[in-house]
Structure formats: C-alpha cells, structure tokens
C-alpha positions in Angstrom: -58.4 -75.0 -14.4 -57.4 -73.9 -11.3 -58.7 -75.5 -8.1 -58.3 -73.9 -4.6 -58.4 -75.7 -1.3 -58.9 -73.5 1.7 -58.3 -75.0 5.2 -59.5 -72.9 8.2 -58.5 -74.1 11.3 -60.3 -74.1 14.7 -61.3 -70.6 15.9 -61.1 -70.2 19.5 -63.4 -68.1 21.9 -62.4 -65.6 24.2 -62.4 -66.6 27.9 -65.8 -65.1 28.9 -67.6 -66.4 25.7 -69.2 -69.7 26.6 -70.1 -70.6 23.3 -68.5 -73.6 21.7 -65.3 -73.3 19.4 -65.8 -73.2 15.8 -64.4 -76.6 14.2 -62.1 -76.7 11.3 -63.8 -76.3 7.6 -62.5 -76.7 4.3 -63.8 -74.5 1.2 -63.0 -75.4 -2.2 -63.3 -72.7 -5.4 -62.4 -73.1 -8.8 -61.5 -71.4 -12.2 -62.1 -72.5 -15.5 -60.9 -70.3 -18.5 -60.9 -71.1 -21.8 -59.5 -68.8 -24.5 -59.6 -70.9 -27.7 -61.4 -68.6 -29.7 -60.0 -65.4 -31.5 -60.7 -62.2 -29.5 -62.9 -64.2 -26.8 -62.3 -65.5 -23.1 -64.8 -67.4 -21.2 -64.5 -68.2 -17.6 -66.2 -69.9 -15.2 -65.7 -69.4 -11.3 -67.2 -71.7 -8.7 -67.0 -70.9 -4.8 -67.7 -72.8 -1.7 -68.6 -75.4 -4.4 -69.6 -78.2 -1.8 -71.8 -75.5 -0.1 -69.6 -75.7 3.3 -71.6 -73.9 6.5 -68.6 -71.9 7.1 -68.4 -69.1 9.8 -66.3 -66.5 10.8 -66.1 -66.3 14.9 -67.5 -63.0 16.0 -68.0 -61.6 19.5 -71.0 -62.5 21.5 -73.4 -59.8 19.8 -73.7 -62.3 16.7 -74.9 -65.6 18.8 -74.4 -67.6 15.5 -71.1 -66.1 14.5 -71.0 -64.5 11.0 -72.1 -66.7 8.0 -69.6 -66.8 5.0 -70.9 -66.8 1.6 -72.2 -70.3 0.2 -72.0 -72.1 -3.1 -71.9 -69.7 -5.8 -71.0 -69.6 -9.6 -70.4 -67.0 -12.0 -69.8 -66.9 -15.6 -68.0 -64.3 -17.6 -67.4 -63.7 -21.0 -64.6 -61.1 -22.2 -64.0 -59.9 -26.0 -61.2 -57.9 -26.8 -60.3 -55.7 -29.8 
C-alpha cells in the first residue's frame, strides 16, 4: 500500500487580478496492489479521496480558476503469461 499526501501552498495572483488568492489545500491519493495469485496482479487506485475542492490559479479569463479532478477510483487487473 502506498499513500501520497500532496500539499499545495497558497497560490498568489498577479497584481492586476483582484480575485482572492487560492488558499493552501491537501490532496491524498493511494495505491493498493495485490499480487498473491500466480500470474495475476490486482490494483486499486484512489485519487483525491477526500474530494478536496482543488483549483489551479489561472488568468482572469477563467473567473473560478481551473478545477482539478475530484474524487476518483480505478481498479486494474493484469494477467502475465
């Protein structure tokens, strides 16, 4: 199992942009991999598991900035021969 903690600090605006700065936030991801069966590997991935409202500061053409991906989960199965 692997847990990743991504801390994104305060994002400042240009001097001419009057919108508030984006406050810091945390995004937590995880990977869980099981390869106990012969020839098989199963993986479960979770991204932004607490569904943090994450945004990337953009110019004033996007009034609410660029939203980043919300909570998502992926399941993967691999067979090797």
